[in-house]
N, C-alpha and C positions, 0 to 999 in steps of 0.2 A: 327637140328635134336630136339632142346630143347622143341619148342611149340609142340611137339606131345602130351604131357600130357594135355596142355589146349584144344587141337583139340579133344581129347578123351573125355573130359568134353561136348564140344560143341556137338558132335555127339550123347553122351548118352543123353543129357538134350534136344536135337533137337532145341537148341536156341543159338546165339551168346551171349546171356546176354548184359552185358556191357562192353565185349571185343572190342577194336578198331582194324579195319581192316587197318588202316593206315600204321602202322609198318610193316605189310606183303607186302602190295602193294610197299611200297618205298623199301623194301629189295628184291622184285622181279626185280624192274628197276636196283638195285644196281648190282646184281648177272649178269643180262643180259651186262650191261655194263663192268662189270668186266671181262667176258668172252670175250667180243669184244676187249677189251684194251689189254689182253694176248695173244691174236692170233698172229702167228709168222708174218705175215705181218704189224702188228701194233707195237707190243713190242715183240721183240724175247726173248727167254730163259725164259719164264713165264709159264712153263708146270704146276707147281704145283697150280697156280692162276687159269689156265684152268679148272681143274681137279675138284678143290674144288667148284668153282662157277657154273660148269655144274650140279653138283649133288645139289647145293643150287637153282639154277634156277628150277629144276623139283619139288623140296620140297615146294618152296615158291608158285608155281603155284597151287600144291595141296592144301595147306593152303587156298589160295585164292578162289579155287573151291569151298572147304567146307563152307566158308564163304558165298559163292554165294547160295548155296543151302539151309543153315539154317538162314540166316538174314531175317530181316523183310522186306517188301515190298518196304518201303522207302529207306532202306539201300541197297538193291540190285539194285536199280536205281542208286544210288551214287556210289556204288561200281564199276558198268559197265562203269560209266563215267570216274571215276580213272584208271581203266584198260584200257579203251581206249586211255586216255591221255599218260599212261605210254607206252603202245606200239608204239604209235605214236611218241613219244620223241626218243625211241630207233631206230626206222626205219628211222627217218629223220637223226639222227646222223650217223648211219651205211652208208647211202647212200651218205651224203656229205662227209663223212671221206674218202670214196672210190673213189668218182668222182672228188672231189675239192681238195684234199689234198695228199701229198706224202711225204714218208721218215718221218724225224724228226717232220715236221710239224702235219703229222697225228697222230704221237704219243702223241704230246703236246695237241691237241684236244681232242683226246679220253681220255688220263691221266685227263685233267682239268675236263671234264664230269664224269669220275668215280669218281674222288676226290668229286666233289660236291654232286653226289648221296649217297656216303657213308658217308658224314657228315650229310645228310638229313636222312638216314637210323638210323645212332646212334642218332640223334636228336628228331627222330619221337617217342620215348616214353615220351617226355616232357609232353605231355597232359595227360597221364597217371599218370606221376609223380605228376602232378598239382592235380589230382583227390585224388590221396594217401594222399597228404598234407592235402586237404581239408576234405576228409572223416575220415583220421587216420586209414586207413586199406588198407593192401597190397594185398586184395583179387583178385583185376584186374591187378596185376603187377606180374606174377609167377616168383617165385624166381629163377628156373633153367635157365629161359630165361635171366634174369640179370646177372646171374653168367657165363652164356655162351657168352654172350655179353663181359663182361670184360675179361675173358679168351681168347677169341678169337682176340678181338682188341689189347690186349696185345702181343700175340703171332705173329700177323702180324706186329705190330709196331715194334718189335726186329728183324723180318725178313728183315723188310724194311731198318732197321739200317745198318744190315750186308750187304744188296745189294746196299745200297745208291739209294734208289727209292724213291723220295719226294712224288709221287703220291700215294703211299702207306703208307708212313710215317704220314703225316699230318692227313689225316682222322682218321687213327687208334690210333694215339696219343689223337685225340678228344674222340674217342670211350672208351678207356681206363679211362679217366676222367670221362666221362658220365656214364660208368659202374659202376666205384667206388661210384658215387653219388648214383646209384639205390640200390647198396647193402647196402650203409648207411641208405638209407630210410627204407630198408627192417627191417634191425636191429632196427631201432628206433620205426616202427609202427607193427610189426610182432604179438606182444603180443594182439593187439588191435582186431584181426579179430573175435574172439569169442565174444566179448563185442558189435562189431557192428552188428553180426548177432543176438545175444540176444536182442539188442535195436528194430532190425528189427521185430523180432518175438514177442516181448511186444507190439509193435504198430500194428501189423498185428492183435493180440488177441483182443487189444481195439476195432479195427475197427469191427471185427467180432461180438463181444458182442453188440456194438451199433447196429449194423445191425440186430441182433437178437431181441434187444429189440424193435426196430422199426417193425419188423414183428410182434411180440405179440401185440404191440399196435393195429397194423391194424386189426388182427385177432379179438381182443376184440371189436373193434369198428364194425367190421362186425356182430358179434354175437348179440350185442345190437341192431343194426339195425334189 
């Protein structure tokens, strides 16, 4: 639920700005695979995983839909392609696991797919983190999203330690580390948000001033003529 703040901004401005849709697309895939992995005929006694990721699937689908509505035309086409790929991967895995695998082999296949998608989900903000380091601004890396990634992955890591489930343990250990790095970046660059916006404002003012000067010159030339 942490990205709701970001999507409130997107709806208000009617633009996705420089926010990336990749983390939400991969999170949708992860939630779908997590639900499938936790179903009784794949991995019994995982009711908590089923409930949490069923809610997560609904939320992530809503976020992707908002991106589809407010993204630029080029981004919409790309997003539709990603969405088709995600649904194709999930459908293929579900069918193969049902028809070709049984018992522990089915659990291994679905668990491996879940682990890979979970690592991808936690790794998806890497492009945003690169932008943060390059621009020295955390404007497009929301704090509450980074915080929730850290808390969520740490909680599931402890849950997996107690339950001795390696498929939940490994990706959430990775997520804990990555969440900590995001919070560290936020602590380093959070004071630069105002400076970056000020620089952008100054640059915009210069452009406007130059545009105004050019218009004045054109008007003067027209009057002379």
